[in-house]
C-alpha positions, -999 to 999 in steps of 0.1 A, spaced: -5 -225 -102 -34 -253 -98 -70 -242 -102 -93 -255 -73 -124 -237 -82 -149 -245 -109 -143 -227 -142 -163 -196 -144 -164 -192 -106 -159 -155 -101 -173 -153 -63 -137 -155 -46 -123 -132 -66 -150 -107 -64 -150 -115 -25 -110 -103 -20 -113 -76 -43 -141 -61 -25 -120 -63 8 -92 -48 -10 -114 -19 -22 -129 -14 9 -97 -9 27 -87 17 5 -117 38 10 -110 39 45 -78 59 39 -90 81 14 -125 88 34 -108 112 59 -73 123 46 -85 152 25 -106 165 59 -72 170 81 -74 206 78 -112 205 91 -99 181 119 -71 203 128 -95 233 131 -118 215 150 -93 205 177 -75 237 177 -40 223 170 -10 233 150 5 216 123 33 200 146 4 183 165 -12 171 134 23 155 123 27 141 158 -7 124 162 -1 111 121 30 97 133 13 80 165 -9 64 140 21 49 121 36 36 152 2 15 157 4 1 125 39 -7 130 32 -23 164 4 -41 143 27 -54 119 50 -70 144 20 -94 158 -2 -100 123 16 -132 118 6 -142 152 -30 -129 144 -35 -147 109 -20 -182 124 -44 -181 153 -78 -167 133 -71 -179 99 -66 -153 70 -100 -150 59 -116 -145 92 -88 -119 102 -96 -100 70 -133 -100 76 -132 -91 115 -106 -66 106 -124 -47 79 -154 -45 101 -137 -31 130 -120 -4 109 -155 9 95 -168 8 132 -137 28 142 -138 55 112 -166 75 126 -145 82 159 -124 104 139 -149 132 135 -163 134 173 -129 128 196 -126 159 216 -88 162 218 -53 152 195 -44 130 223 -77 109 220 -74 112 178 -41 101 181 -55 69 203 -81 63 179 -55 66 150 -32 44 168 -59 18 172 -69 18 134 -34 18 122 -28 -16 144 -61 -29 130 -52 -18 95 -22 -39 99 -40 -70 106 -62 -62 76 -30 -56 52 -16 -92 61 -52 -111 64 -66 -96 30 -32 -103 11 -32 -140 22 -67 -144 10 -55 -128 -22 -29 -151 -23 -49 -181 -18 -78 -172 -41 -47 -164 -70 -39 -202 -65 -74 -215 -69 -82 -197 -99 -47 -206 -113 -39 -169 -127 -23 -139 -113 -43 -117 -97 -26 -98 -73 -15 -67 -89 -50 -58 -99 -62 -64 -63 -34 -36 -51 -48 -17 -79 -83 -19 -66 -69 -8 -33 -57 26 -51 -90 28 -66 -105 27 -35 -84 54 -21 -91 77 -49 -131 69 -48 -129 76 -8 -109 108 -15 -133 118 -40 -164 112 -20 -144 131 8 -139 162 -12 -174 159 -28 -189 159 8 -167 192 15 -182 208 -19 -215 200 -8 -212 211 27 -221 175 44 -203 175 78 -176 151 86 -196 130 110 -224 125 88 -199 118 60 -182 92 80 -212 76 92 -223 70 59 -191 60 44 -191 36 77 -225 20 69 -219 12 34 -185 -1 41 -198 -25 67 -227 -39 40 -197 -41 19 -175 -62 40 -205 -85 50 -211 -90 11 -176 -100 7 -177 -123 37 -206 -144 20 -181 -145 -14 -146 -152 2 -139 -188 6 -122 -204 37 -94 -227 32 -70 -247 51 -41 -228 62 -6 -231 42 19 -257 60 51 -243 66 74 -265 49 111 -246 47 139 -239 74 151 -205 63 126 -181 72 148 -161 95 169 -149 68 141 -150 45 124 -125 66 150 -102 70 153 -102 30 116 -92 27 119 -68 52 150 -50 33 130 -54 3 96 -41 11 114 -10 35 133 1 3 109 -8 -23 83 16 -4 111 46 -6 108 44 -46 69 43 -44 63 67 -18 86 93 -28 63 110 -54 35 111 -25 57 129 -5 78 154 -27 62 160 -59 42 192 -49 73 209 -36 92 196 -64 71 209 -91 66 244 -72 100 251 -57 124 235 -84 106 238 -117 84 268 -105 50 253 -115 19 274 -105 0 265 -77 -26 251 -98 1 222 -108 12 214 -73 -9 185 -72 -8 172 -106 23 153 -97 6 127 -75 -23 125 -96 -1 118 -129 20 92 -106 -14 79 -93 -29 76 -123 7 55 -138 3 32 -108 -30 24 -111 -26 16 -148 2 -5 -146 -15 -26 -115 -44 -33 -137 -25 -44 -163 6 -60 -141 -10 -96 -140 -12 -100 -176 27 -91 -177 35 -117 -148 18 -144 -164 33 -138 -195 70 -128 -188 74 -141 -151 74 -122 -119 108 -119 -116 115 -105 -149 82 -78 -145 94 -69 -112 131 -63 -122 121 -43 -155 97 -23 -134 124 -9 -112 150 -1 -138 116 17 -157 109 40 -124 147 44 -120 149 60 -155 117 79 -148 129 91 -115 160 106 -132 141 121 -162 122 140 -131 149 155 -112 171 165 -144 144 180 -162 132 219 -157 99 215 -179 68 208 -159 50 189 -190 81 165 -189 83 161 -151 45 149 -152 51 125 -180 80 112 -158 58 108 -127 33 86 -146 60 63 -158 76 61 -124 40 51 -111 38 26 -138 74 11 -132 69 9 -97 34 -4 -97 41 -41 -96 68 -41 -69 48 -46 -38 19 -67 -51 46 -93 -63 66 -90 -32 32 -100 -13 28 -129 -35 65 -138 -27 61 -134 10 24 -149 11 33 -178 -11 67 -189 -2 71 -226 13 93 -214 42 67 -193 61 36 -204 75 -1 -186 71 7 -149 73 42 -150 90 61 -138 58 33 -112 49 39 -99 85 78 -97 82 71 -78 47 47 -54 64 68 -47 92 96 -35 66 70 -14 42 55 4 71 93 13 85 99 26 49 68 47 48 77 63 81 114 68 75 113 78 38 101 115 43 124 125 71 155 103 51 148 126 17 142 158 41 173 153 57 192 149 27 178 180 11 189 202 37 225 192 27 217 189 -10 190 202 -31 159 184 -36 168 169 -68 198 156 -56 183 139 -24 155 124 -46 179 112 -69 204 98 -45 179 80 -21 154 68 -45 187 55 -64 200 37 -38 168 25 -26 159 10 -61 190 -6 -63 188 -23 -23 154 -35 -30 164 -50 -62 196 -70 -46 175 -74 -17 145 -91 -39 171 -114 -60 187 -129 -31 151 -136 -13 139 -150 -45 172 -171 -51 156 -196 -22 132 -221 -35 98 -210 -41 69 -208 -66 80 -168 -75 115 -182 -80 105 -205 -105 95 -176 -129 128 -157 -127 144 -152 -161 
């Protein structure tokens, strides 16, 4: 990497770090209050699921056009504008009078969030190039931290009896202030020129790599609580511990991942991480001891923590893609994976038991993602240079 910022200039890194953090806060600030939203609207669990699914469709639609948006507006402007729009839309969740309108709001937010995802990662990659060292895994770690803090603030609001509309209004106000600060700190650099000729094949590779990687990453979020209670027989107090241990492992791995990437190379780190997560998954699905399973979830999180940040680095820095187009292909794959993965494991669990379903689906996803990444990294590019 070639440094273009003066030594000791932390403003660009701080600016993009804020963008990742505030994006995570948006997600965490309302998800814990879904039961309250359900009760206010008088809908059942099926309607809740459909409403959330429509939000996912909005994000998928947004991903499909995000490359064009970033090309037209530029990465920095896209990241700032979409972050602002997300916080302006956030309070609407608390006031919409029907499930249909809530679905529209969530679909719109999903559409905007897809643009934000591509914009802030494109900015992060350019800042990383400017400072001359890896920062992408820590940026994604800050997104995870923002989600945790947003969820914690939401839980605190419930505890003290703060109404949802007041909570979201406060969060939106604070978020807009932070986005304004990020806009003052985040630099604007000329867009990257596309110089390659194989973007079509690479885009398919990135979609496959991202879509299968998120199956490995998402399974503990979706199934750990049911696994601990139904398979291991843990008490209700431990039902959410799997997600906590897994998230803690992922956060720690992302905060340390940049140092490993700089020392050992992106290729070696990402493939080793898949191996670690695969072994940890096997420990989880074969043990009958809750404590061992919780440690397994934590190690699983550590192993998979660097996969998506490194993939974002590849997608955003590969010379065969223009500004944002590679990231758009990757986000289409990841959002498809997040939508399909829960149903895929659930259907498999109806034919097998849950441990076998998780083991087979996650194992196949890990192998598939490794192959897709290897094929994608086989083309010329900055990440390819770090392969072992």
